[in-house]
C-alpha positions as CSV (number, residue, x, y, z in Angstrom):
1,X,-21.5,-1.4,-1.1
2,X,-21.3,2.4,-1.1
3,X,-23.1,4.7,-3.5
4,X,-20.0,5.0,-5.6
5,X,-19.8,1.2,-6.1
6,X,-16.7,0.7,-4.0
7,X,-17.1,-1.9,-1.2
8,X,-16.5,-1.0,2.4
9,X,-13.8,-3.6,2.7
10,X,-11.9,-2.0,-0.2
11,X,-12.3,1.4,1.3
12,X,-10.9,0.1,4.6
13,X,-8.0,-1.6,2.8
14,X,-7.1,1.7,1.0
15,X,-7.6,3.7,4.1
16,X,-5.4,1.4,6.3
17,X,-2.8,0.1,3.9
18,X,-2.3,2.4,0.9
19,X,-0.4,5.7,1.4
20,X,0.2,6.6,-2.3
21,X,-0.9,5.9,-5.8
22,X,2.6,4.6,-6.5
23,X,2.3,2.1,-3.7
24,X,-1.0,0.8,-5.1
25,X,0.5,0.7,-8.7
26,X,3.5,-1.3,-7.4
27,X,1.2,-3.7,-5.6
28,X,-1.0,-4.2,-8.7
29,X,2.1,-4.7,-10.9
30,X,3.4,-7.4,-8.6
31,X,0.0,-9.0,-8.4
32,X,0.0,-9.4,-12.2
33,X,3.5,-11.0,-12.1
34,X,3.4,-13.3,-9.1
35,X,5.8,-15.9,-10.2
36,X,8.8,-13.6,-10.8
37,X,11.1,-11.9,-8.4
38,X,11.1,-8.2,-8.9
39,X,13.6,-5.4,-8.0
40,X,13.0,-1.7,-7.4
41,X,15.2,-0.8,-10.4
42,X,13.0,-2.8,-12.8
43,X,9.7,-1.6,-11.5
44,X,10.9,2.0,-11.4
45,X,11.5,1.8,-15.1
46,X,8.0,0.4,-15.8
47,X,6.4,3.0,-13.4
48,X,8.7,5.9,-14.5
49,X,9.7,6.5,-10.9
50,X,13.0,6.3,-9.0
51,X,14.4,3.1,-7.7
52,X,14.6,4.6,-4.2
53,X,10.9,5.5,-4.1
54,X,9.8,2.1,-5.4
55,X,12.1,0.4,-2.9
56,X,10.3,2.3,-0.1
57,X,7.0,1.2,-1.4
58,X,8.1,-2.4,-1.7
59,X,9.5,-2.5,1.8
60,X,6.2,-1.0,3.1
61,X,4.2,-3.7,1.2
62,X,6.6,-6.4,2.6
63,X,6.1,-5.1,6.1
64,X,2.3,-5.2,5.6
65,X,2.5,-8.9,4.5
66,X,1.4,-8.4,0.8
67,X,4.7,-9.3,-0.7
68,X,7.8,-11.2,0.4
69,X,11.5,-10.9,-0.3
70,X,14.2,-8.3,0.0
71,X,16.3,-6.0,-2.1
72,X,19.0,-8.7,-2.7
73,X,16.7,-11.5,-3.8
74,X,13.8,-9.5,-5.2
75,X,10.2,-9.3,-4.1
76,X,7.2,-11.5,-5.0
77,X,3.5,-11.0,-4.6
78,X,2.4,-13.2,-1.6
79,X,-0.5,-11.6,0.3
80,X,-1.8,-12.9,3.6
81,X,-4.9,-15.1,3.3
82,X,-7.9,-13.3,2.1
83,X,-6.1,-10.2,1.0
84,X,-5.8,-11.1,-2.7
85,X,-9.5,-10.7,-3.2
86,X,-9.7,-7.2,-1.6
87,X,-6.5,-6.2,-3.6
88,X,-8.1,-7.4,-6.8
89,X,-11.2,-5.4,-6.1
90,X,-9.1,-2.4,-5.1
91,X,-7.4,-2.7,-8.5
92,X,-10.9,-2.9,-10.3
93,X,-12.0,0.2,-8.4
94,X,-8.8,2.1,-9.3
95,X,-9.2,1.2,-12.9
96,X,-12.9,2.1,-13.1
97,X,-12.9,5.1,-10.6
98,X,-9.3,6.4,-10.4
99,X,-10.3,9.8,-9.1
100,X,-12.5,8.3,-6.3
101,X,-9.6,5.9,-5.2
102,X,-7.1,8.8,-5.3
103,X,-9.4,10.9,-3.1
104,X,-9.5,8.0,-0.6
105,X,-5.7,7.7,-0.7
106,X,-5.3,11.4,0.0
107,X,-8.3,11.9,2.2
108,X,-8.1,14.6,4.9
109,X,-9.4,12.0,7.4
110,X,-6.5,9.8,6.6
111,X,-4.0,12.6,7.2
112,X,-5.7,13.5,10.4
113,X,-5.5,9.9,11.6
114,X,-1.7,9.8,10.8
115,X,-1.3,13.1,12.7
116,X,-3.1,11.8,15.7
117,X,-1.2,8.6,15.7
118,X,2.1,10.5,15.8
119,X,1.0,12.0,19.1
120,X,0.0,8.6,20.5
121,X,3.5,7.2,19.6
122,X,5.2,10.2,21.2
123,X,3.1,9.9,24.4
124,X,3.8,6.3,24.7
125,X,7.6,6.9,24.3
126,X,7.5,9.6,26.9
127,X,5.6,7.4,29.4
128,X,8.3,4.8,29.0
129,X,10.6,5.0,32.1
130,X,13.5,3.9,30.0
131,X,12.8,6.4,27.1
């Protein structure tokens, strides 16, 4: 546990998996309603966002294995094994220390990592004899 009370596994989860506050809020909403299929239009009304933005968040969460479904049938909360506990603790941290969690989501280190990864992807593509 770090000095701010947020566990290292929660920090790692946020650093690796959460790109926006909206994405975390969508995940938390779905976690609280696991037995119902949800659509971006519905959640956008609850979140006061746009259906397009929520759809992007849901598709990202689906790709990460935290939810299942699609835009036609709706999405349900179905995290991979072990992830529910970390997601629950991330929610607790967000509720009790929202500014700390937001700082983690928008950390300069995270942005630097994304910037560096863009060069790795480009380099790999340029090394591809077919690309």
